[in-house]
C-alpha positions in Angstrom: -45.7 26.7 -3.9 -45.0 29.8 -6.0 -45.6 30.1 -9.7 -43.8 32.3 -12.2 -45.9 34.8 -14.1 -46.8 33.8 -17.6 -44.6 36.6 -19.1 -41.5 35.4 -17.2 -42.1 31.8 -18.3 -42.3 32.9 -21.9 -39.1 34.9 -21.6 -37.2 31.9 -20.2 -38.5 29.7 -23.0 -37.4 32.2 -25.7 -34.0 32.6 -24.1 -33.5 28.8 -24.1 -34.5 28.6 -27.7 -32.1 31.4 -28.7 -29.3 29.7 -26.7 -30.0 26.4 -28.6 -29.9 28.1 -32.0 -26.7 29.8 -31.1 -25.1 26.5 -30.1 -26.3 24.9 -33.4 -24.9 27.7 -35.4 -21.5 27.4 -33.6 -21.4 23.7 -34.4 -22.3 24.4 -38.0 -19.6 27.0 -38.6 -17.0 25.9 -36.1 -13.3 25.9 -36.5 -11.4 23.8 -39.1 -8.4 21.8 -37.9 -5.5 20.7 -40.1 -3.3 17.6 -39.7 -0.1 17.9 -41.8 1.2 15.0 -43.8 2.4 13.8 -47.2 1.6 11.3 -49.9 3.6 9.7 -52.7 4.0 11.2 -56.2 0.9 10.6 -58.3 -0.7 8.7 -55.3 -4.3 8.8 -54.3 -4.2 11.0 -51.2 -7.3 9.5 -49.8 -5.7 6.1 -49.7 -2.0 6.9 -49.2 -2.0 9.9 -46.8 0.7 9.7 -44.2 0.3 12.0 -41.1 3.4 13.7 -39.8 4.4 14.1 -36.2 7.0 16.5 -34.8 10.5 15.4 -35.8 9.4 12.8 -38.3 11.1 12.3 -41.7 9.6 14.1 -44.7 10.6 12.4 -48.0 12.2 14.4 -50.7 11.8 12.9 -54.1 12.2 13.6 -57.8 9.3 14.4 -60.2 8.9 13.1 -63.7 10.8 16.1 -65.2 13.6 16.0 -62.7 12.4 18.5 -60.2 13.4 17.8 -56.6 10.4 18.3 -54.2 8.4 17.4 -51.1 4.7 16.6 -51.7 2.8 18.0 -48.7 -0.8 17.2 -47.9 -3.2 17.9 -45.0 -6.2 16.1 -43.5 -9.1 18.3 -42.5 -11.4 17.9 -39.6 -14.3 19.9 -38.3 -16.5 22.1 -40.4 -15.1 22.1 -44.0 -16.8 24.8 -46.0 -17.6 24.3 -49.7 -15.6 26.1 -52.3 -11.9 26.7 -52.6 -9.2 27.7 -50.1 -6.1 29.8 -50.3 -3.3 27.6 -48.9 0.0 29.0 -47.9 2.8 26.4 -47.2 6.3 27.2 -46.0 9.3 25.0 -45.5 11.8 27.0 -43.5 15.4 26.5 -42.6 16.5 26.7 -39.0 17.3 30.4 -39.5 13.8 31.1 -40.8 14.7 31.4 -44.5 12.5 29.4 -46.8 13.5 26.3 -48.7 10.2 26.7 -50.5 7.2 28.9 -50.0 4.3 28.3 -52.4 0.8 29.7 -52.3 -1.9 27.7 -54.1 -5.7 27.7 -54.6 -7.2 24.4 -53.6 -10.5 22.7 -53.1 -10.7 19.8 -50.7 -10.4 16.2 -52.0 -13.0 13.9 -50.4 -12.5 10.3 -49.5 -15.4 7.7 -49.5 -15.7 7.9 -45.7 -16.2 11.7 -45.9 -12.7 12.8 -44.8 -11.4 15.9 -46.6 -7.8 16.5 -47.7 -5.6 19.1 -49.3 -3.3 17.2 -51.7 -0.4 17.7 -54.2 1.1 20.8 -52.6 4.6 20.7 -54.2 7.5 22.2 -52.4 10.3 22.4 -55.0 14.0 22.9 -54.3 16.2 24.9 -56.6 19.2 22.6 -56.3 19.8 19.7 -58.7 19.3 16.2 -57.2 23.0 15.5 -56.7 23.5 18.7 -54.7 21.6 18.2 -51.4 22.2 20.9 -48.8 18.9 20.1 -47.2 19.7 16.4 -46.6 19.2 15.4 -43.0 18.4 18.9 -41.9 15.5 19.8 -39.6 13.0 22.2 -41.3 9.9 23.9 -40.1 6.8 23.0 -42.1 3.9 25.5 -41.8 0.5 25.6 -43.4 -2.2 28.3 -43.3 -5.6 27.6 -45.0 -8.1 30.3 -45.5 -11.6 29.4 -46.8 -13.0 31.6 -49.6 -16.4 30.1 -49.1 -19.1 29.5 -51.6 -22.1 31.8 -52.2 -21.0 33.8 -49.2 -21.1 30.9 -46.8 -18.1 29.7 -44.8 -15.7 32.3 -46.1 -12.9 33.6 -43.9 -12.3 30.5 -41.8 -8.6 30.3 -41.1 -6.7 27.2 -39.8 -3.0 26.9 -39.2 -0.6 24.1 -38.4 3.2 23.8 -38.0 5.8 21.2 -37.0 9.4 20.3 -37.4 10.4 17.6 -40.0 13.7 16.0 -41.0 14.3 16.3 -44.8 15.2 12.8 -46.0 15.9 11.8 -49.6 13.8 9.1 -51.1 15.3 6.3 -53.3 14.7 8.4 -56.4 16.9 11.2 -55.2 19.4 9.2 -53.3 20.3 7.3 -56.4 20.9 10.4 -58.6 24.2 11.1 -60.1 25.6 14.2 -61.9 25.4 14.0 -65.7 28.4 12.6 -67.5 31.0 15.0 -68.8 30.8 15.6 -72.6 33.3 13.7 -74.8 36.1 16.0 -75.9 38.5 15.0 -78.7 42.1 14.6 -77.4 43.4 17.0 -80.0 41.7 19.8 -78.1 44.0 19.2 -75.2 47.2 19.4 -77.3 49.2 22.6 -77.4 50.2 22.2 -81.1 48.8 20.0 -83.8 51.2 18.7 -86.4 50.1 19.2 -89.9 49.2 16.1 -91.7 51.8 14.9 -94.4 49.9 14.9 -97.6 52.9 14.4 -99.9 52.6 11.7 -102.5 55.3 9.0 -102.8 55.9 10.1 -106.4 57.1 13.5 -105.0 60.1 11.9 -103.2 61.6 9.6 -105.7 61.0 8.3 -109.2 60.7 4.6 -109.9 62.4 3.4 -113.1 60.5 1.2 -115.4 61.8 -1.6 -117.5 60.6 -1.4 -121.1 60.2 -4.9 -122.4 59.1 -6.4 -125.6 57.9 -9.9 -125.5 59.7 -10.4 -122.2 63.1 -9.2 -123.5 64.8 -6.0 -122.4 65.2 -3.4 -125.1 68.3 -1.3 -124.7 69.4 1.7 -126.6 72.1 0.8 -129.2 75.7 1.7 -128.5 77.6 4.3 -130.6 78.9 2.6 -133.8 76.6 -0.4 -133.5 73.8 1.0 -135.5 
């Protein structure tokens, strides 16, 4: 039975230890995966997050100040570094032009079970709610998250996700109507306006008065009867 020299044995042990440390470091700083989804307006994303699959409807709703928007969120899995992220989100038309393309600085929101989310990413449309060129169209939703890290740890980790969604108006947008037209006086629609007759009845005829004395008419005396 052959035996390895002591030096070779020590070298193997050191190599195994180095390999173990490398595996642990990889697990500690591994990739971050992103699951795209959405949540209701002013909703708690940790309780109301809805994951999106390819071809699923993405609600379009109206904010409190009348802005028409999608509210995008993402569930994070894997190693989530501390600190903030730069999150780029695009909602693109079929020809590649953007419906909306915001860039935001976010920190993860954590649920009680330890799941991390990005929340309240607003994709705002420029059209008013009663003009909906996006309704029923398929759009490409894309998200890229880049970790900025904290104290030099975990920075630079990049994760991307993309899928197709069908833009669908929620009840708040579907019930919208254009504002009523302002009330305009009918006189503004007339070509000419007749001047108002301000003449007094006294200007057209004189009304005779009976001069009476104790209820008896008093007439002027005739010639020769004085």
